[in-house]
PyMOL CGO cylinders between C-alpha atoms (Angstrom):
from pymol import cmd
from pymol.cgo import CYLINDER

trace = [
    CYLINDER, -5.21, -28.18, 21.48, -8.36, -26.19, 20.84, 0.3, 1, 1, 1, 1, 1, 1,
    CYLINDER, -8.36, -26.19, 20.84, -11.52, -27.90, 19.63, 0.3, 1, 1, 1, 1, 1, 1,
    CYLINDER, -11.52, -27.90, 19.63, -12.24, -27.54, 15.94, 0.3, 1, 1, 1, 1, 1, 1,
    CYLINDER, -12.24, -27.54, 15.94, -15.35, -25.59, 14.95, 0.3, 1, 1, 1, 1, 1, 1,
    CYLINDER, -15.35, -25.59, 14.95, -15.67, -27.17, 11.49, 0.3, 1, 1, 1, 1, 1, 1,
    CYLINDER, -15.67, -27.17, 11.49, -14.73, -30.78, 10.86, 0.3, 1, 1, 1, 1, 1, 1,
    CYLINDER, -14.73, -30.78, 10.86, -13.40, -30.37, 7.32, 0.3, 1, 1, 1, 1, 1, 1,
    CYLINDER, -13.40, -30.37, 7.32, -10.08, -30.85, 5.53, 0.3, 1, 1, 1, 1, 1, 1,
    CYLINDER, -10.08, -30.85, 5.53, -8.16, -27.93, 3.95, 0.3, 1, 1, 1, 1, 1, 1,
    CYLINDER, -8.16, -27.93, 3.95, -8.61, -29.55, 0.53, 0.3, 1, 1, 1, 1, 1, 1,
    CYLINDER, -8.61, -29.55, 0.53, -12.39, -29.47, 0.95, 0.3, 1, 1, 1, 1, 1, 1,
    CYLINDER, -12.39, -29.47, 0.95, -12.37, -25.81, 1.96, 0.3, 1, 1, 1, 1, 1, 1,
    CYLINDER, -12.37, -25.81, 1.96, -10.23, -24.83, -0.99, 0.3, 1, 1, 1, 1, 1, 1,
    CYLINDER, -10.23, -24.83, -0.99, -12.20, -27.00, -3.43, 0.3, 1, 1, 1, 1, 1, 1,
    CYLINDER, -12.20, -27.00, -3.43, -15.43, -25.29, -2.31, 0.3, 1, 1, 1, 1, 1, 1,
    CYLINDER, -15.43, -25.29, -2.31, -13.76, -21.87, -2.58, 0.3, 1, 1, 1, 1, 1, 1,
    CYLINDER, -13.76, -21.87, -2.58, -12.40, -22.68, -6.04, 0.3, 1, 1, 1, 1, 1, 1,
    CYLINDER, -12.40, -22.68, -6.04, -15.87, -23.72, -7.28, 0.3, 1, 1, 1, 1, 1, 1,
    CYLINDER, -15.87, -23.72, -7.28, -17.40, -20.47, -6.02, 0.3, 1, 1, 1, 1, 1, 1,
    CYLINDER, -17.40, -20.47, -6.02, -14.59, -18.36, -7.47, 0.3, 1, 1, 1, 1, 1, 1,
    CYLINDER, -14.59, -18.36, -7.47, -15.01, -19.99, -10.87, 0.3, 1, 1, 1, 1, 1, 1,
    CYLINDER, -15.01, -19.99, -10.87, -18.80, -19.46, -10.83, 0.3, 1, 1, 1, 1, 1, 1,
    CYLINDER, -18.80, -19.46, -10.83, -18.34, -15.81, -9.82, 0.3, 1, 1, 1, 1, 1, 1,
    CYLINDER, -18.34, -15.81, -9.82, -15.80, -15.17, -12.54, 0.3, 1, 1, 1, 1, 1, 1,
    CYLINDER, -15.80, -15.17, -12.54, -13.41, -13.86, -9.91, 0.3, 1, 1, 1, 1, 1, 1,
    CYLINDER, -13.41, -13.86, -9.91, -9.68, -13.52, -10.49, 0.3, 1, 1, 1, 1, 1, 1,
    CYLINDER, -9.68, -13.52, -10.49, -6.57, -12.97, -8.40, 0.3, 1, 1, 1, 1, 1, 1,
    CYLINDER, -6.57, -12.97, -8.40, -7.86, -15.21, -5.64, 0.3, 1, 1, 1, 1, 1, 1,
    CYLINDER, -7.86, -15.21, -5.64, -5.60, -15.38, -2.59, 0.3, 1, 1, 1, 1, 1, 1,
    CYLINDER, -5.60, -15.38, -2.59, -5.83, -17.11, 0.74, 0.3, 1, 1, 1, 1, 1, 1,
    CYLINDER, -5.83, -17.11, 0.74, -4.24, -14.91, 3.40, 0.3, 1, 1, 1, 1, 1, 1,
    CYLINDER, -4.24, -14.91, 3.40, -3.11, -16.56, 6.61, 0.3, 1, 1, 1, 1, 1, 1,
    CYLINDER, -3.11, -16.56, 6.61, -1.74, -15.06, 9.81, 0.3, 1, 1, 1, 1, 1, 1,
    CYLINDER, -1.74, -15.06, 9.81, 1.12, -16.55, 11.78, 0.3, 1, 1, 1, 1, 1, 1,
    CYLINDER, 1.12, -16.55, 11.78, 3.40, -19.30, 10.59, 0.3, 1, 1, 1, 1, 1, 1,
    CYLINDER, 3.40, -19.30, 10.59, 2.33, -22.12, 8.32, 0.3, 1, 1, 1, 1, 1, 1,
    CYLINDER, 2.33, -22.12, 8.32, 3.41, -25.68, 8.70, 0.3, 1, 1, 1, 1, 1, 1,
    CYLINDER, 3.41, -25.68, 8.70, 5.07, -27.17, 5.63, 0.3, 1, 1, 1, 1, 1, 1,
    CYLINDER, 5.07, -27.17, 5.63, 2.31, -29.76, 5.31, 0.3, 1, 1, 1, 1, 1, 1,
    CYLINDER, 2.31, -29.76, 5.31, -0.48, -27.18, 5.47, 0.3, 1, 1, 1, 1, 1, 1,
    CYLINDER, -0.48, -27.18, 5.47, 1.35, -25.07, 2.87, 0.3, 1, 1, 1, 1, 1, 1,
    CYLINDER, 1.35, -25.07, 2.87, 1.58, -28.13, 0.60, 0.3, 1, 1, 1, 1, 1, 1,
    CYLINDER, 1.58, -28.13, 0.60, -2.14, -28.85, 1.03, 0.3, 1, 1, 1, 1, 1, 1,
    CYLINDER, -2.14, -28.85, 1.03, -3.04, -25.30, 0.00, 0.3, 1, 1, 1, 1, 1, 1,
    CYLINDER, -3.04, -25.30, 0.00, -0.63, -25.42, -2.96, 0.3, 1, 1, 1, 1, 1, 1,
    CYLINDER, -0.63, -25.42, -2.96, -2.11, -28.74, -4.14, 0.3, 1, 1, 1, 1, 1, 1,
    CYLINDER, -2.11, -28.74, -4.14, -5.55, -27.13, -4.14, 0.3, 1, 1, 1, 1, 1, 1,
    CYLINDER, -5.55, -27.13, -4.14, -4.21, -24.54, -6.58, 0.3, 1, 1, 1, 1, 1, 1,
    CYLINDER, -4.21, -24.54, -6.58, -4.85, -21.34, -4.63, 0.3, 1, 1, 1, 1, 1, 1,
    CYLINDER, -4.85, -21.34, -4.63, -1.96, -19.02, -3.79, 0.3, 1, 1, 1, 1, 1, 1,
    CYLINDER, -1.96, -19.02, -3.79, -1.18, -18.76, -0.10, 0.3, 1, 1, 1, 1, 1, 1,
    CYLINDER, -1.18, -18.76, -0.10, 0.37, -15.61, 1.32, 0.3, 1, 1, 1, 1, 1, 1,
    CYLINDER, 0.37, -15.61, 1.32, 1.38, -15.10, 4.94, 0.3, 1, 1, 1, 1, 1, 1,
    CYLINDER, 1.38, -15.10, 4.94, 0.22, -11.78, 6.29, 0.3, 1, 1, 1, 1, 1, 1,
    CYLINDER, 0.22, -11.78, 6.29, 3.12, -9.84, 7.71, 0.3, 1, 1, 1, 1, 1, 1,
    CYLINDER, 3.12, -9.84, 7.71, 1.16, -7.54, 9.96, 0.3, 1, 1, 1, 1, 1, 1,
    CYLINDER, 1.16, -7.54, 9.96, -1.59, -8.23, 12.43, 0.3, 1, 1, 1, 1, 1, 1,
    CYLINDER, -1.59, -8.23, 12.43, -4.17, -10.65, 11.15, 0.3, 1, 1, 1, 1, 1, 1,
    CYLINDER, -4.17, -10.65, 11.15, -4.21, -12.75, 14.31, 0.3, 1, 1, 1, 1, 1, 1,
    CYLINDER, -4.21, -12.75, 14.31, -1.85, -15.75, 14.30, 0.3, 1, 1, 1, 1, 1, 1,
    CYLINDER, -1.85, -15.75, 14.30, -4.81, -18.04, 13.73, 0.3, 1, 1, 1, 1, 1, 1,
    CYLINDER, -4.81, -18.04, 13.73, -6.63, -15.66, 11.36, 0.3, 1, 1, 1, 1, 1, 1,
    CYLINDER, -6.63, -15.66, 11.36, -7.43, -16.24, 7.71, 0.3, 1, 1, 1, 1, 1, 1,
    CYLINDER, -7.43, -16.24, 7.71, -8.90, -14.24, 4.85, 0.3, 1, 1, 1, 1, 1, 1,
    CYLINDER, -8.90, -14.24, 4.85, -10.10, -14.90, 1.33, 0.3, 1, 1, 1, 1, 1, 1,
    CYLINDER, -10.10, -14.90, 1.33, -9.36, -12.13, -1.14, 0.3, 1, 1, 1, 1, 1, 1,
    CYLINDER, -9.36, -12.13, -1.14, -10.41, -11.95, -4.80, 0.3, 1, 1, 1, 1, 1, 1,
    CYLINDER, -10.41, -11.95, -4.80, -11.06, -9.51, -7.63, 0.3, 1, 1, 1, 1, 1, 1,
    CYLINDER, -11.06, -9.51, -7.63, -14.24, -9.43, -9.68, 0.3, 1, 1, 1, 1, 1, 1,
    CYLINDER, -14.24, -9.43, -9.68, -14.83, -6.97, -12.51, 0.3, 1, 1, 1, 1, 1, 1,
    CYLINDER, -14.83, -6.97, -12.51, -11.77, -5.03, -11.38, 0.3, 1, 1, 1, 1, 1, 1,
    CYLINDER, -11.77, -5.03, -11.38, -12.99, -4.56, -7.81, 0.3, 1, 1, 1, 1, 1, 1,
    CYLINDER, -12.99, -4.56, -7.81, -11.08, -6.24, -4.96, 0.3, 1, 1, 1, 1, 1, 1,
    CYLINDER, -11.08, -6.24, -4.96, -12.95, -7.94, -2.10, 0.3, 1, 1, 1, 1, 1, 1,
    CYLINDER, -12.95, -7.94, -2.10, -11.71, -9.37, 1.20, 0.3, 1, 1, 1, 1, 1, 1,
    CYLINDER, -11.71, -9.37, 1.20, -13.39, -11.72, 3.68, 0.3, 1, 1, 1, 1, 1, 1,
    CYLINDER, -13.39, -11.72, 3.68, -11.33, -11.96, 6.90, 0.3, 1, 1, 1, 1, 1, 1,
    CYLINDER, -11.33, -11.96, 6.90, -12.04, -14.10, 9.96, 0.3, 1, 1, 1, 1, 1, 1,
    CYLINDER, -12.04, -14.10, 9.96, -10.23, -14.29, 13.30, 0.3, 1, 1, 1, 1, 1, 1,
    CYLINDER, -10.23, -14.29, 13.30, -13.10, -15.56, 15.44, 0.3, 1, 1, 1, 1, 1, 1,
    CYLINDER, -13.10, -15.56, 15.44, -12.11, -19.20, 15.91, 0.3, 1, 1, 1, 1, 1, 1,
    CYLINDER, -12.11, -19.20, 15.91, -9.13, -20.71, 17.75, 0.3, 1, 1, 1, 1, 1, 1,
    CYLINDER, -9.13, -20.71, 17.75, -7.82, -22.61, 14.71, 0.3, 1, 1, 1, 1, 1, 1,
    CYLINDER, -7.82, -22.61, 14.71, -6.66, -21.11, 11.45, 0.3, 1, 1, 1, 1, 1, 1,
    CYLINDER, -6.66, -21.11, 11.45, -8.40, -23.79, 9.39, 0.3, 1, 1, 1, 1, 1, 1,
    CYLINDER, -8.40, -23.79, 9.39, -11.74, -22.93, 11.05, 0.3, 1, 1, 1, 1, 1, 1,
    CYLINDER, -11.74, -22.93, 11.05, -11.24, -19.23, 10.26, 0.3, 1, 1, 1, 1, 1, 1,
    CYLINDER, -11.24, -19.23, 10.26, -10.49, -20.11, 6.66, 0.3, 1, 1, 1, 1, 1, 1,
    CYLINDER, -10.49, -20.11, 6.66, -13.65, -22.25, 6.49, 0.3, 1, 1, 1, 1, 1, 1,
    CYLINDER, -13.65, -22.25, 6.49, -15.72, -19.37, 7.92, 0.3, 1, 1, 1, 1, 1, 1,
    CYLINDER, -15.72, -19.37, 7.92, -14.29, -16.93, 5.33, 0.3, 1, 1, 1, 1, 1, 1,
    CYLINDER, -14.29, -16.93, 5.33, -14.88, -19.43, 2.52, 0.3, 1, 1, 1, 1, 1, 1,
    CYLINDER, -14.88, -19.43, 2.52, -18.46, -20.04, 3.65, 0.3, 1, 1, 1, 1, 1, 1,
    CYLINDER, -18.46, -20.04, 3.65, -19.12, -16.29, 3.80, 0.3, 1, 1, 1, 1, 1, 1,
    CYLINDER, -19.12, -16.29, 3.80, -17.99, -15.90, 0.18, 0.3, 1, 1, 1, 1, 1, 1,
    CYLINDER, -17.99, -15.90, 0.18, -19.91, -18.98, -0.98, 0.3, 1, 1, 1, 1, 1, 1,
    CYLINDER, -19.91, -18.98, -0.98, -23.03, -18.08, 0.98, 0.3, 1, 1, 1, 1, 1, 1,
    CYLINDER, -23.03, -18.08, 0.98, -23.22, -14.53, -0.30, 0.3, 1, 1, 1, 1, 1, 1,
    CYLINDER, -23.22, -14.53, -0.30, -22.69, -15.70, -3.86, 0.3, 1, 1, 1, 1, 1, 1,
    CYLINDER, -22.69, -15.70, -3.86, -25.46, -18.28, -3.46, 0.3, 1, 1, 1, 1, 1, 1,
    CYLINDER, -25.46, -18.28, -3.46, -27.79, -15.50, -2.32, 0.3, 1, 1, 1, 1, 1, 1,
    CYLINDER, -27.79, -15.50, -2.32, -26.68, -13.41, -5.30, 0.3, 1, 1, 1, 1, 1, 1,
    CYLINDER, -26.68, -13.41, -5.30, -27.37, -16.29, -7.71, 0.3, 1, 1, 1, 1, 1, 1,
    CYLINDER, -27.37, -16.29, -7.71, -30.80, -16.96, -6.26, 0.3, 1, 1, 1, 1, 1, 1,
    CYLINDER, -30.80, -16.96, -6.26, -31.97, -13.37, -5.79, 0.3, 1, 1, 1, 1, 1, 1,
    CYLINDER, -31.97, -13.37, -5.79, -29.65, -11.34, -8.05, 0.3, 1, 1, 1, 1, 1, 1,
    CYLINDER, -29.65, -11.34, -8.05, -30.73, -9.74, -11.25, 0.3, 1, 1, 1, 1, 1, 1,
    CYLINDER, -30.73, -9.74, -11.25, -29.79, -10.79, -14.76, 0.3, 1, 1, 1, 1, 1, 1,
    CYLINDER, -29.79, -10.79, -14.76, -26.73, -9.43, -16.53, 0.3, 1, 1, 1, 1, 1, 1,
    CYLINDER, -26.73, -9.43, -16.53, -28.86, -7.21, -18.75, 0.3, 1, 1, 1, 1, 1, 1,
    CYLINDER, -28.86, -7.21, -18.75, -30.47, -5.55, -15.74, 0.3, 1, 1, 1, 1, 1, 1,
    CYLINDER, -30.47, -5.55, -15.74, -27.43, -4.60, -13.69, 0.3, 1, 1, 1, 1, 1, 1,
    CYLINDER, -27.43, -4.60, -13.69, -25.74, -7.74, -12.39, 0.3, 1, 1, 1, 1, 1, 1,
    CYLINDER, -25.74, -7.74, -12.39, -22.65, -5.80, -11.30, 0.3, 1, 1, 1, 1, 1, 1,
    CYLINDER, -22.65, -5.80, -11.30, -24.69, -3.28, -9.31, 0.3, 1, 1, 1, 1, 1, 1,
    CYLINDER, -24.69, -3.28, -9.31, -26.53, -6.11, -7.51, 0.3, 1, 1, 1, 1, 1, 1,
    CYLINDER, -26.53, -6.11, -7.51, -23.24, -7.90, -6.78, 0.3, 1, 1, 1, 1, 1, 1,
    CYLINDER, -23.24, -7.90, -6.78, -21.70, -4.67, -5.47, 0.3, 1, 1, 1, 1, 1, 1,
    CYLINDER, -21.70, -4.67, -5.47, -24.67, -4.03, -3.17, 0.3, 1, 1, 1, 1, 1, 1,
    CYLINDER, -24.67, -4.03, -3.17, -24.51, -7.54, -1.74, 0.3, 1, 1, 1, 1, 1, 1,
    CYLINDER, -24.51, -7.54, -1.74, -20.72, -7.61, -1.31, 0.3, 1, 1, 1, 1, 1, 1,
    CYLINDER, -20.72, -7.61, -1.31, -20.32, -3.90, -0.49, 0.3, 1, 1, 1, 1, 1, 1,
    CYLINDER, -20.32, -3.90, -0.49, -19.02, -4.35, 3.05, 0.3, 1, 1, 1, 1, 1, 1,
    CYLINDER, -19.02, -4.35, 3.05, -16.16, -6.46, 1.78, 0.3, 1, 1, 1, 1, 1, 1,
    CYLINDER, -16.16, -6.46, 1.78, -14.77, -4.11, -0.90, 0.3, 1, 1, 1, 1, 1, 1,
    CYLINDER, -14.77, -4.11, -0.90, -11.11, -3.23, -0.62, 0.3, 1, 1, 1, 1, 1, 1,
    CYLINDER, -11.11, -3.23, -0.62, -9.31, -0.10, -1.72, 0.3, 1, 1, 1, 1, 1, 1,
    CYLINDER, -9.31, -0.10, -1.72, -12.35, 2.11, -2.06, 0.3, 1, 1, 1, 1, 1, 1,
    CYLINDER, -12.35, 2.11, -2.06, -11.62, 5.65, -3.20, 0.3, 1, 1, 1, 1, 1, 1,
    CYLINDER, -11.62, 5.65, -3.20, -11.93, 8.44, -0.67, 0.3, 1, 1, 1, 1, 1, 1,
    CYLINDER, -11.93, 8.44, -0.67, -14.57, 10.24, -2.73, 0.3, 1, 1, 1, 1, 1, 1,
    CYLINDER, -14.57, 10.24, -2.73, -12.43, 13.27, -3.58, 0.3, 1, 1, 1, 1, 1, 1,
    CYLINDER, -12.43, 13.27, -3.58, -9.15, 12.11, -5.05, 0.3, 1, 1, 1, 1, 1, 1,
    CYLINDER, -9.15, 12.11, -5.05, -9.80, 8.50, -5.89, 0.3, 1, 1, 1, 1, 1, 1,
    CYLINDER, -9.80, 8.50, -5.89, -6.96, 7.44, -3.58, 0.3, 1, 1, 1, 1, 1, 1,
    CYLINDER, -6.96, 7.44, -3.58, -7.39, 4.04, -1.97, 0.3, 1, 1, 1, 1, 1, 1,
    CYLINDER, -7.39, 4.04, -1.97, -7.85, 4.04, 1.82, 0.3, 1, 1, 1, 1, 1, 1,
    CYLINDER, -7.85, 4.04, 1.82, -4.60, 2.12, 2.34, 0.3, 1, 1, 1, 1, 1, 1,
    CYLINDER, -4.60, 2.12, 2.34, -2.69, 4.76, 0.36, 0.3, 1, 1, 1, 1, 1, 1,
    CYLINDER, -2.69, 4.76, 0.36, -4.18, 7.61, 2.38, 0.3, 1, 1, 1, 1, 1, 1,
    CYLINDER, -4.18, 7.61, 2.38, -3.37, 5.77, 5.63, 0.3, 1, 1, 1, 1, 1, 1,
    CYLINDER, -3.37, 5.77, 5.63, 0.12, 4.70, 4.46, 0.3, 1, 1, 1, 1, 1, 1,
    CYLINDER, 0.12, 4.70, 4.46, -0.46, 1.01, 5.15, 0.3, 1, 1, 1, 1, 1, 1,
    CYLINDER, -0.46, 1.01, 5.15, -0.47, -2.18, 3.09, 0.3, 1, 1, 1, 1, 1, 1,
    CYLINDER, -0.47, -2.18, 3.09, -3.82, -3.24, 1.58, 0.3, 1, 1, 1, 1, 1, 1,
    CYLINDER, -3.82, -3.24, 1.58, -3.67, -6.38, 3.73, 0.3, 1, 1, 1, 1, 1, 1,
    CYLINDER, -3.67, -6.38, 3.73, -2.96, -4.51, 6.99, 0.3, 1, 1, 1, 1, 1, 1,
    CYLINDER, -2.96, -4.51, 6.99, -5.05, -5.44, 9.99, 0.3, 1, 1, 1, 1, 1, 1,
    CYLINDER, -5.05, -5.44, 9.99, -7.13, -3.04, 12.05, 0.3, 1, 1, 1, 1, 1, 1,
    CYLINDER, -7.13, -3.04, 12.05, -4.49, -2.53, 14.76, 0.3, 1, 1, 1, 1, 1, 1,
    CYLINDER, -4.49, -2.53, 14.76, -1.89, -1.36, 12.23, 0.3, 1, 1, 1, 1, 1, 1,
    CYLINDER, -1.89, -1.36, 12.23, -4.47, 0.80, 10.46, 0.3, 1, 1, 1, 1, 1, 1,
    CYLINDER, -4.47, 0.80, 10.46, -5.54, 2.42, 13.74, 0.3, 1, 1, 1, 1, 1, 1,
    CYLINDER, -5.54, 2.42, 13.74, -1.94, 3.14, 14.74, 0.3, 1, 1, 1, 1, 1, 1,
    CYLINDER, -1.94, 3.14, 14.74, -1.20, 4.74, 11.38, 0.3, 1, 1, 1, 1, 1, 1,
    CYLINDER, -1.20, 4.74, 11.38, -4.42, 6.76, 11.56, 0.3, 1, 1, 1, 1, 1, 1,
    CYLINDER, -4.42, 6.76, 11.56, -3.52, 8.12, 15.01, 0.3, 1, 1, 1, 1, 1, 1,
    CYLINDER, -3.52, 8.12, 15.01, -0.01, 9.08, 13.90, 0.3, 1, 1, 1, 1, 1, 1,
    CYLINDER, -0.01, 9.08, 13.90, -1.26, 10.81, 10.76, 0.3, 1, 1, 1, 1, 1, 1,
    CYLINDER, -1.26, 10.81, 10.76, -4.07, 12.55, 12.66, 0.3, 1, 1, 1, 1, 1, 1,
    CYLINDER, -4.07, 12.55, 12.66, -1.48, 14.10, 14.98, 0.3, 1, 1, 1, 1, 1, 1,
    CYLINDER, -1.48, 14.10, 14.98, 0.35, 15.47, 11.94, 0.3, 1, 1, 1, 1, 1, 1,
    CYLINDER, 0.35, 15.47, 11.94, -2.66, 16.65, 9.96, 0.3, 1, 1, 1, 1, 1, 1,
    CYLINDER, -2.66, 16.65, 9.96, -5.06, 17.92, 12.63, 0.3, 1, 1, 1, 1, 1, 1,
    CYLINDER, -5.06, 17.92, 12.63, -5.92, 21.59, 11.98, 0.3, 1, 1, 1, 1, 1, 1,
    CYLINDER, -5.92, 21.59, 11.98, -5.41, 22.46, 15.66, 0.3, 1, 1, 1, 1, 1, 1,
    CYLINDER, -5.41, 22.46, 15.66, -1.84, 21.14, 15.65, 0.3, 1, 1, 1, 1, 1, 1,
    CYLINDER, -1.84, 21.14, 15.65, 1.14, 21.90, 13.46, 0.3, 1, 1, 1, 1, 1, 1,
    CYLINDER, 1.14, 21.90, 13.46, -0.92, 24.13, 11.14, 0.3, 1, 1, 1, 1, 1, 1,
    CYLINDER, -0.92, 24.13, 11.14, -2.65, 21.07, 9.70, 0.3, 1, 1, 1, 1, 1, 1,
    CYLINDER, -2.65, 21.07, 9.70, -5.05, 21.22, 6.78, 0.3, 1, 1, 1, 1, 1, 1,
    CYLINDER, -5.05, 21.22, 6.78, -8.73, 20.55, 7.53, 0.3, 1, 1, 1, 1, 1, 1,
    CYLINDER, -8.73, 20.55, 7.53, -9.28, 19.07, 4.04, 0.3, 1, 1, 1, 1, 1, 1,
    CYLINDER, -9.28, 19.07, 4.04, -6.48, 16.58, 4.66, 0.3, 1, 1, 1, 1, 1, 1,
    CYLINDER, -6.48, 16.58, 4.66, -8.03, 15.64, 8.00, 0.3, 1, 1, 1, 1, 1, 1,
    CYLINDER, -8.03, 15.64, 8.00, -11.42, 15.04, 6.35, 0.3, 1, 1, 1, 1, 1, 1,
    CYLINDER, -11.42, 15.04, 6.35, -9.70, 12.85, 3.74, 0.3, 1, 1, 1, 1, 1, 1,
    CYLINDER, -9.70, 12.85, 3.74, -7.90, 10.90, 6.50, 0.3, 1, 1, 1, 1, 1, 1,
    CYLINDER, -7.90, 10.90, 6.50, -11.13, 10.38, 8.47, 0.3, 1, 1, 1, 1, 1, 1,
    CYLINDER, -11.13, 10.38, 8.47, -12.94, 9.17, 5.35, 0.3, 1, 1, 1, 1, 1, 1,
    CYLINDER, -12.94, 9.17, 5.35, -10.13, 6.72, 4.55, 0.3, 1, 1, 1, 1, 1, 1,
    CYLINDER, -10.13, 6.72, 4.55, -10.17, 5.40, 8.12, 0.3, 1, 1, 1, 1, 1, 1,
    CYLINDER, -10.17, 5.40, 8.12, -13.95, 4.85, 7.98, 0.3, 1, 1, 1, 1, 1, 1,
    CYLINDER, -13.95, 4.85, 7.98, -13.56, 3.00, 4.65, 0.3, 1, 1, 1, 1, 1, 1,
    CYLINDER, -13.56, 3.00, 4.65, -10.80, 0.83, 6.12, 0.3, 1, 1, 1, 1, 1, 1,
    CYLINDER, -10.80, 0.83, 6.12, -13.02, -0.10, 9.06, 0.3, 1, 1, 1, 1, 1, 1,
    CYLINDER, -13.02, -0.10, 9.06, -15.90, -0.96, 6.72, 0.3, 1, 1, 1, 1, 1, 1,
    CYLINDER, -15.90, -0.96, 6.72, -13.64, -3.03, 4.48, 0.3, 1, 1, 1, 1, 1, 1,
    CYLINDER, -13.64, -3.03, 4.48, -12.36, -5.06, 7.41, 0.3, 1, 1, 1, 1, 1, 1,
    CYLINDER, -12.36, -5.06, 7.41, -15.71, -5.55, 9.14, 0.3, 1, 1, 1, 1, 1, 1,
    CYLINDER, -15.71, -5.55, 9.14, -16.72, -9.18, 9.50, 0.3, 1, 1, 1, 1, 1, 1,
]
cmd.load_cgo(trace, "trace")
C-alpha cells in the first residue's frame, strides 16, 4: 500500500471543505472521485453531507476533484498527483480553501467588485466557459461531458479536428477556430 501524503480522515477533509463552501456562498458542491469507491468510504462522504459522484471517464482511478458553483459560475479543482484518492481529495480541498483564504485577506469589498476579484483569483478553475463567439460551453463544442478528463477531451478534439479541418472534407475554418478555442479553454479549466 502506498504511503499517505496527508494524515487526515475523510470527515476532516469534508468538514473543512464544507466550512469553506459555506463562507464562499457556493452551491451545488460535488466531490468527484475516479475509480471505484468502497462502501465505507462512500458512507463517510455521505455522513459529511457532500454529494459524491463517481467519474465515468478518465479522472485517474485514484483522482479526486471538488466542484462547486458560485454566483452562477461553475469551478472545478481536480487532483491526480498522489497515489491515494483521499490525498488527492485533500489536495483539491486545500486548493479551494487556500485560494478562498487569499481572497478573504486580499480581496476587495462587495461594493468594489467582489465578484471580479473572485473571478480573477479562481479564473484557471472555471468550467464551461463560453467560446467567445457563440456562448457555447467548451464541453458542448467538444462533445464531451463537463466532467471529462483530459484524455477523453483530447481524443474528441482530434476526431472533430479531422472532420472540421478546412484542408479536409471541405471543413469550415470558423468551425475549426471555434474548436481550437474550446480545446484551449478545456485545457485551462483542467489545469492543476
